[in-house]
N, C-alpha and C positions, 0 to 999 in steps of 0.2 A: 734159504732166505737170507739175504744180507741184512744184518742187524747192527745198529749203533746204540750205544748207551751214552746219553748226554748227562753228565753229572754222576760219574761212576764212583760213588762211595760204597757203603756197605750194601744197601739195597740194590743199587744198579749193578754192582759187581757180582752179587749173588745170582741175580736173574740172568745177567750176561754169561756167567759161568755155566749155569744150567743149560742155556741154549747152545753155548759152544761145545759143551760135553755131548750134546745131541747131534753135533755135526754142522751147525750153522756157522758161517763166517761172522765173527763178532768183532767190532771195534769198540773199545772203551775210551771215553773222553773224560779225563779227570785231572786231578792235581799232579804236579810233576813228580813228587817222590813216589807216589803210588804207581804212576804210569812207568817210571823208570824201572821199578821192581818187576812189573809185569813184562816189560820188554826184555829184561835180562833173564827171567826165570819162568815166565808164564804166571797166570793167576793161581795162587794156592787156594783151592776151594776146600774148606775144612768142615766136613759134615760127619754125622754119626755113621752114615752108611757109605761114605766115600771121602777119601783124602788124597788129593793129588794136584799137580801143577798142570794147568791147561794153557797151552800156547794160544795167544790171540794178539791181535793188533791193539796197541795202546798209544794214545795221542793226547796232547794238551790242546789241540787246535779244533775249533768248532767245525771247520770245513771238512773234517774227517767223516762227518755224517753223510757226505755227498752221495755215496753209493747205496745207502741204506733204504731198503723197502719198509722196514719197521724200525722206529726210533723209540727207545724207552727213555722217557724224559724224567730224570730223577733228581733234579737240582732242588735245593731248599726252596721253600715257598717264597722266601725273601728275594730270591734271584730269578723268579719265573720270567718276568718281562725282559730282563737283561739277557738271559740265556736264550730266550725265544728270538730276540732280535739278532743274536749272533749266528744262530743256525738258519734263520729264514732264507738268506740268499743261496744256501747250499743244499736245501732239501730237494729231493726228486719230486716231480709233480705228482707221482703216484704213490708217494710215501704215506704211511699212516703213523701217527704219533700217539703213544700211550703216556698219559700223565700219571706216573707212579709217585705221587706226592701226598704229604699230609695236608689237611685242610679241605675245604669244600668248594673253593672257587678257582683253583689253579687251572683246570681244563678250560674254564670259561675265559679266564684272563689270557691264556695261551692261544686259544682259538681266535681271539680278537686280533692276534698278530699274524697268524698263519693261514694260508689258503688250504693246506692239507687238513684232513679230518683229525681232530684231537679227541681221543677217547678217554673219559675219566675212568680211572682204575683204582679200586680200593685194594690196599696191600695189607695182608696179614702174615708177617714173617718176623722172626726174631733173629737178627744178625748183628754182627759188629765187625769193625775193622780191627783185627788183632795185630796189625802191623802193615807196613807198606807191602802191597802185593799179596796180602793174606786176609781173606774174608772168612769169618767163622760163623757157622749156622747153628742156632740154638733150638730152632723148632718152627713148625708150621711152614707156610709158603704159599697160601692160597691167594689168588687174584680174582676180583670181581670187576668185570668190564661193563661199562655203560653201553647202551644200544647204539649201533651205527651200521652202515652197510657192510663194513669190514669186520665187525666185532667177532662174529662166530668163526670166520676164517682165521683170525688171529688166535682165538681161544683154542681152536683145534691144534694149531702149531705149538702153542704153549703146553697143552696137555701131552702132546707127543714127546715133549722134552722133559716130562716128569713134573710139570708145574700145574697143580690143580687150578683150573680156570673155568669160570662160568660167566654168562652174560645175564645182566639183570635189567629189566625195563625200568626199575625204580633206582636209577643211578644216584640221584640226589639223596634219597633216603639211605642208601648204602654208604654214601660218603659221610652223612651225618652220624650213622651208627659207628663208623670208625672214628670220627671226630670226638664223639662222646667218650670212647675208650681212651683216646689220647688225652682228653681233658681230665679224666679221672686219674690217670697214671703218670703222665709225662712230667708235670711240674713237681709232684710229690717225689717221684723217683729222682729228679734232678736236684731238688733242694737238699735231700739227705743222702744222695749218691747210693741208693739202695735198689737192688733188683726187685721185680714185681712180687715174687713169692714171699720174701721176708717183709716187704713193705706192707702187704695186706694183713700181716699178723700184728702190726703195731697197734698200740692202744688207741682206740677211737678212730683209727685211720679209715675203716670201712664206713663209719658215720660221715666223715668228711667227704669221702668219695660219693656216698649216696646224695649228699647235698649238691655236689658238683653235677651229678647226673640229673637230679631234679631240675636244677637251673637250666641245663642244656635242653632238656625235654620241654620246658616251659617256653624257651625261645623258639625251638623248632615248631612247637604247636602254634605259636603266634604267627609264624611264617607259613603255616600250612604244609609243613614237611611231614610226610608219613615215614617215621623211623621204623624199619622192619624189626621183628623179633622183640625180645624182652631186653632192654638196654642194661638193666641192672644185673640180670643173670649173665649177660655177656661180659660185664665187668668182672664178676666173680670168677668166670671161667679163665680169664686171662692169667690170673695168678696161679692157676693150675697148669695151663698149657704153655706158659712162658715164664716159669718161676725164676730162671736165672738171668732174665733179660733186664738190662738197664735201658731206660727210655732213650730215644734219640736226643731228647733235650738234655738228659743227664750226660750223655756222651759229648754233646756239644760243649756244655759248661765245663766238663772235666778237661777239655782241650783248649779252654779259653776262647771258644768260638761263639759268635752270635747265634742264638737259638731261633726256633720258629714260633715262640710263645705268642707273638702277636697274631698268628694265624690259627692258634689253638684256643686256649682259655681267653686270650685277648680278643679273639673274634667273637666269642660268646658275650664278652663284656660290651663290645661295641654294638652288636646287634641288640642286646638287651637294653642298652641306653636308648637306641633309636626307637624301640618298640615299647618302652616303659615297663620292661620286665626286670626285676631286681636280680643281680648276679653277684652278691657280695663274696661268696667263696671263690668263684672263678677270678674275681677281681683281686682278691688277696693273693692267690697263687701266682697269677700273672705278675703282680707287683713284686713279689719276692724273687721270682726268677729274674726279672729285669734288674733288680738291685744286685743280684749275684753277678749278672753280666757287667754291670757298671764297676763292680769290684774287680772283676777280671781284667777290665780295660785299664785299671790303675787309677780310675777317677775317684774323687772324694777323699 
């Protein structure tokens, strides 16, 4: 299967690397420094069970998705529409697109731009860019795909490449379950630049996280979203299954980049305001992250 990764950062490079390792032709589309390193040396996939360079095509140009039967769409939530418009003229008519992004509305926003099916996909993986051309895996790697005519076919290919993948009929609930985890951890990890395991041990931090979760569940309930499982127990498990992981928001702020906070805690704040649900803890965390972003921009 010809595969393209649009927005090949840590998440996209990891899954692209896993699929390339399984023998699929993969093209990564990403930033110049990362793509240059991949072109010269291959992608260094750094895992506990495997460490090696994987030769694959690397490009900065969106038209490089043209031959792909499967596109992993991994850009930041802030860039969904722009990246969707860039690839739209180049996609095969029979391509299928997986939205491997944080937030709950990216697949819907992308589908509004594309004729090809867009499958919302929930990502549970701890990875980081350890340098240009070098992705480091810290744990997990499961994907949960929303329902479509192609979902099971894609899930079979993913599983054959060593990527745990399942299809869920409750895609929106699964996306909300992941959103709640992100809201609990991302901003706090970013503000203090601390990985999940140590973060959860901080004084009263679990109480703050519990407040975040309760606010998220209140908003989800008002929207009629059925969040699967026990959200609070899932939050507690993350500090055990991903103890060394810095949140993507923390990694963005450390590099002076704009984060996805408006699509995480900020999304809860906006929906809460629309629905009349108080979200003071989410509002505080989102505001603090945006202040740090402003400081990074040199403003003020």
